[in-house]
C-alpha positions as CSV (number, residue, x, y, z in Angstrom):
1,M,0.3,-0.1,-0.1
2,D,1.7,3.1,-1.1
3,L,1.7,6.7,0.9
4,N,-1.3,8.4,-0.7
5,S,-3.2,5.2,-0.1
6,T,-2.6,5.2,3.4
7,Q,-3.3,9.2,3.8
8,K,-6.7,8.3,2.4
9,N,-7.7,5.4,4.6
10,K,-6.6,7.7,7.4
11,L,-8.6,10.6,6.2
12,N,-11.8,8.3,5.4
13,N,-11.5,6.7,9.1
14,I,-11.3,10.2,10.7
15,I,-14.4,11.4,8.6
16,S,-16.4,8.4,9.2
17,Y,-15.7,8.4,12.8
18,T,-16.4,12.2,12.8
19,L,-19.8,11.5,10.9
20,A,-20.6,8.5,13.5
21,I,-20.2,10.9,16.5
22,L,-22.0,13.7,14.9
23,T,-25.0,11.5,14.4
24,V,-25.2,10.1,18.1
25,L,-24.8,13.6,19.2
26,A,-27.5,14.8,16.7
27,F,-30.0,11.9,18.2
28,M,-29.2,12.9,22.0
29,V,-30.0,16.4,20.8
30,F,-33.6,15.2,19.1
31,I,-34.1,13.6,22.1
32,V,-33.6,16.2,24.3
33,L,-35.6,18.8,22.5
34,R,-38.4,16.3,22.4
35,Q,-38.9,16.3,26.0
36,A,-42.2,17.9,27.6
37,T,-40.0,19.8,30.2
38,D,-36.5,21.7,30.0
39,F,-33.3,20.0,31.0
40,S,-31.1,21.6,33.3
41,F,-28.1,20.5,35.5
42,A,-27.9,23.6,37.6
43,P,-29.3,22.0,40.4
44,Y,-26.4,19.7,40.4
45,S,-24.1,22.5,40.8
46,E,-24.3,22.3,44.8
47,Y,-23.6,18.5,44.5
48,T,-20.5,18.8,42.7
49,S,-18.3,17.5,45.8
50,L,-20.5,14.7,46.5
51,I,-20.4,13.6,42.8
52,S,-16.5,14.3,42.5
53,K,-16.1,11.8,46.0
54,G,-18.4,9.2,44.0
55,F,-16.5,9.4,40.8
56,L,-13.0,8.9,42.7
57,N,-14.5,6.2,45.0
58,T,-15.5,4.2,41.8
59,I,-12.1,4.4,40.3
60,I,-10.5,3.4,43.5
61,V,-12.4,0.2,44.2
62,S,-12.2,-0.7,40.2
63,I,-8.6,-0.7,40.5
64,I,-8.5,-2.6,43.9
65,S,-11.0,-5.1,42.2
66,L,-8.9,-5.3,39.0
67,L,-5.6,-6.1,40.8
68,G,-7.1,-8.7,43.3
69,S,-8.8,-10.2,40.6
70,L,-5.9,-10.3,38.4
71,V,-4.0,-12.0,41.4
72,L,-6.9,-14.7,42.4
73,G,-7.2,-15.2,38.3
74,F,-3.7,-16.2,38.0
75,I,-3.9,-18.4,41.2
76,L,-6.8,-20.1,39.6
77,Y,-5.0,-20.5,36.3
78,L,-2.0,-22.1,38.0
79,L,-4.3,-24.7,39.9
80,S,-6.4,-25.6,36.7
81,K,-2.9,-26.6,35.1
82,S,-2.1,-28.8,38.3
83,K,-1.6,-32.3,38.2
84,I,-3.4,-32.6,41.2
85,K,-7.0,-33.5,40.0
86,Y,-8.6,-32.3,43.5
87,F,-7.3,-28.7,42.2
88,N,-8.5,-28.8,38.7
89,A,-11.8,-30.2,40.2
90,I,-12.3,-27.2,42.8
91,V,-11.3,-24.8,40.0
92,D,-14.1,-25.9,37.6
93,V,-16.8,-26.2,40.5
94,F,-16.0,-22.5,41.4
95,T,-16.0,-21.5,38.0
96,E,-19.4,-22.8,37.3
97,I,-20.5,-21.5,40.5
98,I,-19.7,-18.0,39.7
99,Y,-20.9,-18.1,35.8
100,G,-24.2,-18.9,37.5
101,T,-24.5,-16.3,40.2
102,P,-25.5,-12.7,39.4
103,L,-23.1,-10.3,40.7
104,L,-25.8,-8.6,42.9
105,V,-26.6,-11.9,44.3
106,L,-23.0,-12.6,45.2
107,I,-22.3,-8.9,46.9
108,I,-25.6,-9.4,48.9
109,I,-24.3,-13.1,50.0
110,S,-20.5,-11.7,50.4
111,A,-21.8,-8.6,53.0
112,F,-24.6,-10.4,54.9
113,L,-23.7,-14.3,55.0
114,I,-19.9,-15.1,54.2
115,G,-18.4,-11.9,56.1
116,P,-20.4,-12.4,59.3
117,A,-19.4,-16.2,59.3
118,F,-15.8,-14.6,59.6
119,N,-16.6,-12.3,62.0
120,T,-16.3,-9.6,59.3
121,Y,-18.8,-6.9,59.2
122,N,-17.2,-4.2,56.9
123,R,-19.8,-4.7,54.3
124,I,-17.9,-2.3,52.0
125,V,-14.7,-4.8,52.0
126,M,-16.9,-7.7,51.4
127,G,-18.4,-6.0,48.3
128,T,-15.2,-5.3,47.1
129,I,-14.3,-8.9,47.6
130,A,-17.5,-10.1,45.8
131,L,-16.1,-8.0,43.0
132,I,-12.9,-9.7,42.9
133,I,-14.2,-13.2,43.2
134,Y,-16.9,-12.5,40.4
135,M,-14.3,-11.0,38.1
136,S,-11.4,-14.0,38.7
137,P,-12.7,-16.7,36.5
138,Y,-12.8,-14.2,33.4
139,M,-9.3,-13.1,34.6
140,K,-8.2,-17.0,34.6
141,N,-9.8,-17.4,31.0
142,V,-7.5,-14.4,29.8
143,F,-4.3,-15.9,31.4
144,K,-5.3,-19.1,29.8
145,S,-5.4,-17.4,26.4
146,A,-2.2,-15.5,27.0
147,F,-0.1,-18.4,28.0
148,S,-1.5,-21.0,25.5
149,S,-0.5,-18.6,22.8
150,I,3.4,-19.6,23.3
151,S,3.5,-23.0,21.3
152,E,5.4,-26.1,22.3
153,E,7.9,-25.3,19.3
154,Q,8.8,-21.9,21.3
155,Y,9.9,-23.8,24.3
156,M,12.1,-26.4,22.4
157,A,13.7,-23.4,20.5
158,M,14.6,-21.9,24.1
159,D,16.0,-25.1,25.6
160,L,18.0,-25.7,22.2
161,F,19.6,-22.4,22.5
162,G,20.2,-22.5,26.2
163,F,18.1,-19.8,27.5
164,T,17.9,-19.3,31.2
165,S,14.7,-19.3,33.1
166,Y,15.1,-15.6,33.3
167,Q,15.8,-15.2,29.7
168,K,12.7,-17.2,28.7
169,Y,10.3,-15.2,30.8
170,R,12.1,-11.6,30.0
171,Y,12.7,-11.9,26.2
172,I,10.1,-14.5,25.1
173,I,7.2,-15.2,27.3
174,I,6.3,-12.3,29.0
175,P,6.3,-9.9,25.9
176,Q,3.9,-12.4,24.2
177,V,1.5,-13.0,27.2
178,I,1.3,-8.9,27.9
179,R,0.4,-8.6,24.1
180,I,-2.6,-10.8,24.5
181,L,-3.4,-10.0,28.2
182,M,-3.7,-6.2,27.9
183,P,-6.7,-5.9,25.9
184,P,-9.0,-8.3,27.7
185,M,-7.8,-7.1,31.0
186,M,-8.8,-3.4,29.9
187,N,-12.1,-4.8,28.9
188,N,-12.8,-6.7,32.1
189,F,-11.7,-3.3,33.9
190,S,-14.6,-1.7,32.2
191,L,-17.1,-4.5,33.5
192,I,-15.6,-4.1,36.8
193,I,-16.3,-0.3,36.5
194,K,-19.7,-0.7,35.5
195,G,-20.4,-3.6,38.0
196,S,-19.4,-1.5,41.1
197,A,-22.5,0.6,40.5
198,L,-24.0,-2.6,42.5
199,L,-22.2,-1.6,45.6
200,N,-25.1,1.1,45.9
201,V,-26.9,-1.7,47.7
202,L,-24.5,-1.6,50.6
203,S,-24.7,2.1,50.7
204,F,-21.3,2.6,49.8
205,N,-20.5,6.0,48.2
206,E,-19.6,5.5,44.8
207,L,-20.6,7.3,41.6
208,Y,-24.4,5.4,41.1
209,Y,-25.0,6.1,44.9
210,N,-23.8,9.7,45.4
211,I,-25.7,10.7,42.2
212,L,-28.9,9.0,43.8
213,L,-28.6,11.0,46.7
214,A,-28.0,14.1,44.3
215,Q,-31.3,13.3,42.8
216,Y,-33.1,13.0,45.8
217,G,-32.0,16.1,47.0
218,S,-32.4,18.0,43.6
219,F,-35.4,16.4,42.1
220,A,-33.7,16.6,38.9
221,Y,-34.1,12.5,38.2
222,V,-33.5,12.5,34.1
223,E,-30.6,14.8,34.3
224,G,-29.1,12.9,37.1
225,Y,-28.9,9.7,35.1
226,I,-27.9,11.5,31.9
227,L,-24.8,12.7,34.2
228,M,-24.4,9.5,35.6
229,W,-24.3,7.9,32.0
230,V,-21.8,10.6,30.9
231,L,-19.4,9.8,33.8
232,Y,-19.3,6.5,33.4
233,L,-18.4,6.9,29.7
234,I,-15.6,9.4,30.8
235,I,-13.9,6.5,32.5
236,T,-14.8,3.6,30.3
237,I,-14.4,4.9,26.6
238,P,-10.7,5.8,27.5
239,L,-10.2,2.5,28.6
240,S,-11.5,1.0,25.5
241,Q,-9.4,3.3,23.4
242,F,-6.2,2.5,25.3
243,S,-6.9,-1.4,25.0
244,K,-7.1,-0.9,20.9
245,L,-3.9,1.4,21.3
246,V,-2.2,-1.4,23.0
247,E,-3.4,-3.9,20.8
248,R,-2.3,-2.1,17.6
249,K,1.3,-1.4,19.1
250,W,1.9,-5.1,20.1
251,S,0.6,-6.4,16.8
252,L,3.3,-4.6,14.9
């Protein structure tokens, strides 16, 4: 493909995405103008601090849940590869239970049943642990896909050239694993962020719960949901774009 063709493709992509964004914005404006009552976000000006706190708490609990699910997911992956059948069975049973359990139910069970059974009554901590547990089988699958990308031939070649364990992981295994791991991990991070909204049932001051409080005080319910939607998109869309950037960079 020559330079002119590349430039034309880039220009076409820019024009296409610009038109797509304008189409969505035009649709949103149409919906707003068709409402019987006027929209106003002015009542939320006095709740800026409350909403900012919820926004920050959502990011913090999501990062903690991401890191926790990465660790637990990797442990599940190692157990699933173990030669001990009991460990394989535990992982399979655990995975099937999580797949069949709604996140909201898991949060409530963790906070009101599992926590008290271990003399733990901090419902926010238990809710966060529920998020970690819920995402860990999905993270396990991410690790499984990443490590399965390294063929037996590559391991044989590393042994043939006398690579040390450090050299194997530093130059061959880790770069390939990261290339495959990053995009789905970012996608799972987006799922965690959206799933954190369910922590509102525990009265945790995350974004969803704090905007609900602002809605009760301002009576601007529709505007509140629009604001909530936009703030979640502010978090998730950059993550999605970052994931695509990483995927393109590592595919070169």
